[in-house]
C-alpha positions in Angstrom: 23.7 -6.5 3.2 24.1 -9.6 5.3 20.4 -10.3 5.2 20.5 -9.8 1.4 23.3 -12.3 1.0 21.6 -14.9 3.2 18.2 -14.6 1.4 19.5 -14.3 -2.1 20.0 -18.1 -2.7 16.5 -18.7 -1.4 15.1 -16.0 -3.7 16.9 -17.5 -6.6 15.5 -21.0 -5.8 12.0 -19.5 -5.5 12.3 -18.1 -9.0 13.7 -21.3 -10.3 10.6 -23.2 -9.0 8.4 -20.5 -10.4 10.0 -21.1 -13.8 9.4 -24.8 -13.3 5.8 -24.1 -12.5 5.2 -22.0 -15.6 7.2 -24.4 -17.8 10.0 -21.9 -18.6 12.9 -24.2 -17.4 11.8 -26.9 -19.9 12.8 -24.5 -22.8 16.4 -23.9 -21.6 17.9 -26.7 -23.7 21.4 -28.2 -23.0 22.7 -25.2 -21.0 20.4 -24.6 -18.1 23.3 -23.5 -15.9 24.2 -20.7 -18.2 20.6 -19.4 -18.1 20.5 -19.7 -14.3 23.9 -17.9 -13.9 22.8 -15.1 -16.2 19.5 -14.7 -14.3 21.4 -14.6 -11.0 23.6 -11.9 -12.4 20.6 -9.9 -13.4 18.8 -10.5 -10.1 21.8 -9.7 -7.9 22.0 -5.9 -8.5 18.2 -5.6 -8.3 18.1 -7.4 -5.0 21.2 -5.9 -3.4 20.4 -2.4 -4.4 17.3 -2.9 -2.2 19.5 -3.5 0.8 21.9 -0.6 0.5 24.4 -1.7 -2.1 24.3 1.8 -3.6 25.9 3.3 -0.4 28.9 1.0 -0.8 29.3 1.8 -4.5 29.1 5.5 -3.9 31.9 5.3 -1.3 34.1 3.4 -3.7 33.3 5.0 -7.1 34.1 8.6 -6.3 35.1 9.8 -9.8 32.8 10.3 -12.8 34.8 8.1 -15.1 34.9 5.3 -12.6 31.1 5.3 -12.4 30.8 5.3 -16.1 33.4 2.5 -16.5 31.7 0.4 -13.8 28.4 0.4 -15.8 30.1 -1.9 -18.4 29.7 -4.7 -15.9 26.0 -4.9 -16.8 27.0 -6.7 -20.0 28.1 -9.8 -18.0 24.6 -11.4 -17.9 24.6 -11.5 -21.7 28.1 -12.9 -21.9 27.4 -15.6 -19.4 24.2 -16.6 -21.2 25.3 -16.4 -24.8 28.9 -17.7 -24.9 28.3 -21.2 -23.4 25.3 -21.6 -25.7 27.3 -20.6 -28.8 24.9 -17.7 -29.3 27.2 -14.8 -28.7 26.9 -11.9 -31.2 29.6 -9.3 -31.3 27.3 -6.7 -32.9 24.6 -7.2 -30.2 27.2 -7.0 -27.5 28.6 -3.7 -28.8 25.1 -2.2 -29.2 24.2 -3.2 -25.6 27.4 -1.7 -24.3 26.9 1.6 -26.2 23.3 1.9 -24.9 24.4 1.3 -21.3 27.4 3.6 -21.6 25.4 6.3 -23.4 22.7 6.4 -20.7 25.3 6.4 -17.9 27.5 9.1 -19.5 24.4 11.3 -20.2 23.2 11.2 -16.6 26.7 11.5 -15.2 27.9 14.6 -17.1 24.6 16.4 -17.9 22.7 17.5 -14.8 19.8 19.3 -16.5 16.3 17.8 -16.3 16.2 17.2 -20.0 18.9 14.5 -19.5 16.5 12.6 -17.2 13.8 12.8 -19.9 16.1 11.6 -22.6 17.4 8.7 -20.5 13.9 7.6 -19.5 12.7 7.9 -23.1 15.6 5.8 -24.4 15.0 3.1 -21.8 11.2 3.2 -22.6 11.9 2.8 -26.3 14.4 0.0 -25.8 11.9 -2.0 -23.7 8.8 -1.1 -25.7 10.4 -2.0 -29.0 12.2 -5.1 -27.6 15.4 -3.8 -29.2 17.6 -6.3 -27.3 15.1 -9.1 -26.7 17.2 -11.3 -29.0 19.9 -11.4 -26.3 17.9 -14.1 -24.6 16.2 -15.9 -27.5 14.2 -18.4 -25.4 10.4 -18.1 -25.0 9.8 -16.8 -21.5 13.2 -15.2 -21.2 12.9 -12.3 -23.6 11.8 -10.2 -20.6 15.3 -10.4 -19.2 16.1 -7.5 -21.5 13.7 -5.4 -19.4 15.3 -6.7 -16.2 18.8 -5.7 -17.5 17.7 -2.1 -18.0 16.0 -2.0 -14.6 19.4 -2.8 -13.1 20.9 0.0 -15.3 18.3 2.5 -14.2 18.7 1.6 -10.6 22.5 2.1 -10.9 21.9 5.5 -12.6 19.6 6.8 -9.9 21.1 5.3 -6.8 24.8 5.7 -7.6 25.3 8.1 -10.6 22.6 10.6 -10.2 21.6 10.9 -6.6 19.6 14.1 -6.6 16.4 12.1 -6.5 15.3 9.9 -3.6 13.3 7.2 -5.5 12.5 5.1 -2.4 13.7 1.7 -3.7 14.1 -0.6 -0.6 13.5 -4.3 -0.1 13.7 -3.9 3.7 10.0 -4.3 4.0 7.8 -2.6 6.5 4.3 -3.4 7.7 3.3 0.0 6.2 4.4 -1.1 2.7 1.7 -3.8 2.7 -0.9 -1.8 4.7 -0.7 1.1 2.3 -0.4 -1.1 -0.8 -3.4 -3.2 0.0 -5.4 -0.2 1.2 -5.0 1.5 -2.2 -5.9 -1.8 -3.9 -9.1 -1.9 -1.9 -9.8 1.7 -3.0 -9.1 1.0 -6.7 -10.9 -2.4 -6.9 -14.5 -1.2 -6.8 -13.7 1.6 -9.3 -12.0 -0.8 -11.7 -14.7 -3.4 -11.4 -17.6 -1.0 -12.0 -15.9 0.7 -15.0 -14.3 -2.4 -16.4 -17.5 -4.4 -16.6 -19.4 -1.3 -17.9 -16.9 -0.9 -20.7 -16.9 -4.7 -21.5 -13.1 -4.8 -20.7 -13.3 -7.2 -17.7 -14.8 -10.7 -17.9 -15.3 -12.8 -14.8 -13.6 -16.3 -14.9 -14.6 -18.8 -12.3 -11.1 -20.0 -11.8 -10.4 -22.1 -8.7 -8.2 -20.3 -6.2 -5.0 -22.4 -6.4 -2.8 -21.0 -3.6 0.4 -22.1 -5.4 -0.6 -20.4 -8.6 -1.7 -17.2 -6.8 1.5 -17.0 -4.8 3.8 -17.8 -7.8 1.9 -15.3 -10.0 2.0 -12.5 -7.4 5.7 -13.0 -6.7 6.5 -13.1 -10.4 4.4 -10.0 -11.1 5.8 -8.1 -8.2 9.5 -8.6 -9.2 9.2 -8.6 -13.0 6.3 -6.3 -13.8 5.1 -4.1 -10.9 8.4 -3.0 -9.3 10.2 -2.3 -12.6 7.3 -0.1 -13.8 7.0 1.6 -10.4 10.7 2.5 -10.4 10.2 4.1 -13.8 6.8 5.9 -13.4 6.7 6.7 -9.8 10.2 6.5 -8.4 11.8 8.6 -11.2 9.2 10.2 -13.5 6.9 11.4 -10.8 9.8 12.8 -8.8 11.3 14.6 -11.8 7.9 16.1 -12.7 7.1 17.0 -9.1 10.1 19.4 -9.0 8.6 21.3 -11.9 4.9 21.1 -11.5 4.1 20.0 -7.9 3.1 16.6 -6.5 -0.6 16.7 -7.5 -0.1 17.6 -11.1 2.9 15.3 -11.3 0.7 12.5 -10.1 -1.9 13.2 -12.8 0.7 13.5 -15.6 2.6 10.4 -14.6 -0.6 8.4 -14.4 -1.7 9.6 -17.8 1.6 8.6 -19.3 1.4 5.3 -17.5 -2.0 4.7 -19.1 -0.8 5.7 -22.5 2.2 3.3 -22.2 -0.4 0.5 -22.2 -2.1 1.6 -25.4 -1.0 -1.5 -27.5 -1.0 -4.2 -24.9 -4.1 -6.0 -26.2 -4.9 -4.3 -29.5 -3.5 -1.7 -31.8 -5.0 0.9 -29.5 -7.2 -0.3 -26.7 -8.7 2.8 -25.2 -10.4 0.9 -22.5 -7.1 -0.5 -21.3 -5.6 3.0 -21.4 -8.4 4.5 -19.2 -8.2 1.7 -16.6 -4.4 1.9 -16.6 -4.6 5.7 -16.1 -6.9 5.2 -13.1 -4.7 2.5 -11.8 -1.7 4.8 -12.1 -3.4 7.3 -9.8 -3.8 4.7 -7.1 -0.3 3.4 -7.6 0.9 6.9 -7.3 -1.1 7.5 -4.1 0.4 4.4 -2.6 3.9 5.7 -3.5 3.3 9.2 -2.2 1.9 7.9 1.1 5.4 6.9 2.3 7.7 7.5 -0.7 8.4 3.8 -1.0 8.3 1.9 -4.3 7.5 -1.3 -2.5 4.1 0.1 -1.4 3.2 1.0 -5.0 4.5 -2.4 -6.1 2.2 -4.2 -3.7 -0.8 -2.4 -5.1 0.3 -2.9 -8.6 1.1 -6.6 -8.2 -2.2 -7.4 -6.4 -4.2 -5.6 -9.2 -2.4 -7.5 -12.0 -2.6 -10.9 -10.2 -6.3 -10.6 -9.6 -6.9 -9.4 -13.1 -4.8 -12.1 -14.8 -6.4 -15.0 -12.8 -10.0 -14.0 -12.5 -10.8 -11.1 -14.8 -8.7 -11.1 -17.9 
């Protein structure tokens, strides 16, 4: 936890400069401090959970009602952002609270597997339909809705519902990168051959700007790869594995991961679905190799960064 506290300001600064690089900070208007504070409150649980915060919370929140009540604190990023800007909406605040409390209460008081499925489906629909995107109504910040529910999901499965070891840990190991990059190397020739054959991939002779590559990879790892890996590998694969075994769970979770990308570029882009399904297999292999989400995140972030810069 000491390491997390020491590195957190540096991480926050890195993301601020990433926002500057991509032009997001220019859109914050007259209240950049409110946006920065809101982002810090969203980043803090995500970061500190990766360094063992859940152990502290489990020791202190020993009663079910305490754990449910504590989940209301996840509304703070919205309040800190909206009130100084004069954009607070009571109805939106209540809806957010009800969603958070509903998911927490379901997973706290119902231990059956169907509760996991319902909770995951609810979070998926919230993110896919952008139900609470208007909580941060600035171009480039609407994705903070997703970040909020990543925090909620981590709280649910690290503090409230602890029967699944999801492998979320920011205390990086050499093996995280070795396994992650190995699976990227295995997936790359398959994706390139199939992607070009299907006409999905198109080579762009973009100069290799190190700053752009590093910023893009860091952004993708934290805001795209790890959130999706928490959902599809850390939780969904684990839940399925208990019922149908690791191999079948890997296939099913990869198929669902692919289908989740059906409307990313078109109404239904079947080429994207096929490549995402295949990618899910390699992300899952990366995760299963050492049961660590960071390994799968490295594979995922590297694939997405290479694709977005040179092949999209």
